[in-house]
N, C-alpha and C positions, 0 to 999 in steps of 0.2 A: 513120381510126378511127370518122373519122363517119359517111363510107358506107356501112361496114360496120354501124353503127348504124343507121342510115337503113331500111338491107335487114333486120335485123333487126326495125325495128318495122313493115316493110312484110309480114312475113313472118307476122308477130303480127295484126295488123290482119286478115290475108288469113282466119287462120285463129279469129278471132272475128268475122268476118263472113261466115261458111262461103265462102266465093272461093276462089279455088284460083289458087296461081302459077306461072307456066308449071314445066313440068318439069325442061327446057332450063337452068333454076335451078339446081337442086338441085348439083352438084358446086362451085358460086360458094359457095351458103349453110355446105359445108362448109368451105370455105377459108375463107371469113368468120368464121370461130365460130371459128377456129384459132386465129386470126390475134388475133383478139377476147381469145381464153386464154390466147394471149403475150402477149398485152402486159397483162393483167391481171395476171399474174403477175412481169409488169417493173417494173407499177407499186407491188405490192407491197413486193418487192424495193427498190425504192428508198424507200419512206415508211419502211423497217425501217431501212435505214441513210442514211437522210437527216439527224438530231439526228447522228451521227458529222460529219460535213461542217458543221453549224451548218445545216442545211441546216430548213425547215418539210418538215415527214412528212407533210401531207397537200395540201400546195400541190406536193410535188415529185412523191408520189404518180403526182398527178390530173397532172401534166406528160410525166410517162414513160409514164404510161398512153395518152398519144396522142401520140408521138414516136417511143415504145417504147425500142429498143437505145441512141439516139443519146440517151435522158436516162441511160441507166446508164454512157455511156461520159465524160458530163459530169459523172457522181454518183464516180466511180470515178477521172477523168483523174487526171492531176498536176500538182498544186496549184502554180501561179507565184510563190511569198514571197517 
């Protein structure tokens, strides 16, 4: 996710400075944007369900945004009591 955010910042900087990003990277940007969107949705889901698992919503949503499905699997995994 950090690399994806770096790519997006580079693209934004290029647009603001009227520079050009190589057109060969267009498919990379589409995949990156798809991944960021999916991770964002996963983070929202984790933040919504975190209180039911005695977790802090913002903290767990942010964690899940960065690690993706792994965070949701940990959140909804079987609790060892």
